[in-house]
C-alpha positions in Angstrom: 25.0 25.5 23.8 24.4 24.9 20.1 24.9 21.3 19.0 26.9 20.5 15.9 26.9 17.3 13.8 29.8 16.5 11.5 29.0 14.2 8.6 32.4 12.7 7.7 35.0 11.5 10.2 38.4 11.8 8.5 40.8 14.7 8.0 38.2 17.4 7.2 36.4 16.8 10.4 39.6 17.4 12.4 40.0 20.8 10.8 36.5 21.8 11.5 36.8 20.6 15.1 39.7 23.0 15.5 37.4 25.9 14.4 34.5 24.8 16.6 36.7 24.5 19.6 37.2 28.3 19.4 33.5 29.0 19.3 32.0 29.5 22.8 28.4 28.9 21.8 28.9 25.7 19.7 29.9 22.1 20.6 30.4 19.1 18.3 28.1 16.5 19.8 28.7 13.8 17.2 30.3 12.5 14.0 28.8 10.2 11.5 30.4 8.6 8.5 29.3 6.0 5.8 32.7 4.3 6.0 32.4 0.8 7.6 34.8 0.2 10.5 36.1 3.8 10.6 37.9 4.7 13.8 36.5 7.6 15.8 38.4 10.8 14.8 38.3 12.4 18.3 36.1 12.3 21.4 32.5 13.2 21.0 29.2 12.2 22.6 28.4 9.8 19.8 30.1 8.3 16.7 28.3 6.2 14.2 30.1 4.6 11.2 28.6 2.4 8.5 26.1 2.3 5.7 23.0 3.8 7.4 24.8 6.1 9.8 22.6 9.1 9.2 19.3 7.2 9.5 20.6 5.5 12.7 21.7 8.8 14.2 18.4 10.5 13.3 16.4 7.6 14.8 18.4 7.9 18.0 18.2 11.8 18.2 14.7 13.1 18.8 15.9 16.7 18.8 17.9 16.3 15.5 16.3 19.4 14.0 18.0 21.5 16.7 21.5 20.6 15.2 23.8 22.7 13.1 25.9 20.6 10.7 28.8 20.4 8.3 29.6 17.9 5.7 33.2 17.2 6.4 34.0 15.3 3.2 36.6 16.8 1.0 37.1 16.3 -2.7 37.0 14.7 -5.1 33.5 14.3 -3.5 31.9 17.6 -4.3 28.7 16.0 -5.7 28.4 13.8 -2.6 28.9 16.8 -0.3 26.1 18.7 -2.2 23.7 15.7 -2.0 24.3 15.3 1.7 23.9 19.0 2.5 20.5 18.9 0.6 19.4 15.8 2.4 20.2 17.2 5.9 18.7 20.6 5.1 15.5 19.0 3.8 15.3 17.1 7.1 15.4 20.5 9.0 19.0 20.6 10.2 20.9 23.9 9.9 24.0 24.2 7.7 26.7 26.3 9.3 29.6 28.2 7.9 32.9 27.3 9.7 35.4 30.1 9.3 38.7 30.0 11.1 39.3 33.1 13.2 42.6 34.0 11.5 41.2 33.6 8.0 41.1 37.0 6.2 37.7 37.7 4.6 37.6 40.9 2.5 34.1 40.6 1.2 30.6 39.8 2.3 29.7 36.1 2.2 26.1 35.0 1.7 26.8 31.4 1.0 26.0 28.5 3.2 28.0 25.4 4.3 31.3 27.1 3.8 34.5 25.8 5.4 37.3 28.4 5.4 40.5 27.2 7.1 43.3 28.8 8.9 45.3 31.6 7.2 43.2 31.5 4.0 42.4 34.8 2.3 39.3 35.8 0.3 39.9 39.1 -1.4 37.3 41.7 -2.5 34.5 41.1 -5.0 34.9 37.3 -5.1 31.7 35.3 -5.2 31.9 32.0 -3.3 29.2 29.3 -3.9 27.5 27.1 -1.3 29.4 24.2 0.3 32.8 25.3 -0.8 36.0 24.5 1.1 38.9 27.0 1.1 41.8 25.0 2.7 44.6 26.1 4.9 46.5 29.2 3.5 44.7 29.1 0.2 44.1 32.5 -1.5 41.1 33.5 -3.7 42.0 36.8 -5.3 39.6 39.6 -6.4 36.7 39.2 -8.7 36.7 35.4 -8.8 33.6 33.2 -9.0 33.6 29.8 -7.4 30.4 27.8 -8.0 29.0 25.3 -5.5 31.1 22.6 -4.0 34.5 23.9 -5.1 37.5 23.0 -3.0 40.7 25.0 -3.1 43.6 23.0 -1.8 46.1 24.0 0.9 48.3 26.9 -0.2 46.7 27.1 -3.7 46.2 30.5 -5.2 43.3 31.4 -7.5 44.4 34.5 -9.4 42.0 37.5 -10.0 39.0 37.2 -12.3 39.0 33.4 -12.4 35.8 31.4 -12.9 35.7 27.9 -11.3 32.8 25.6 -12.1 30.8 23.4 -9.7 32.4 20.4 -8.0 35.9 21.5 -9.1 38.9 20.5 -6.9 42.0 22.6 -7.2 45.1 20.9 -5.8 47.7 22.4 -3.6 
């Protein structure tokens, strides 16, 4: 069983949990979050909240390099998401793409750290950067370019041939 760590314990983590629950070879083992006094979002083997949550988890987890991970922090925190992805990758953890089974992907994805939610659609010839979030029922039409850390809100539509710069958040 592949172990998964989620960094971020609010709404985004609950969406990713739904995706991981459908994967037979992966299991969320823990959730960490920098927020002090945050309540555990759902049952996991461990939950650490507070200022040094990552360092605490890492010190308590000798096999931490065996973990896959996602930064489950939505926008307007694209810069934070990118910094945390880099930090965990530099420490040897493996970023994972989380794609809901009913999302419609009509092109090859080579990005890492993607989160593509239920009923979302990515149409042909769109380029999606690293660490992007395509929320529930969002549509990215043909020939779009989304740079790193873009988040497309629930039900938002990005029309064809649109360029969206790094850390941009498109609302619903």
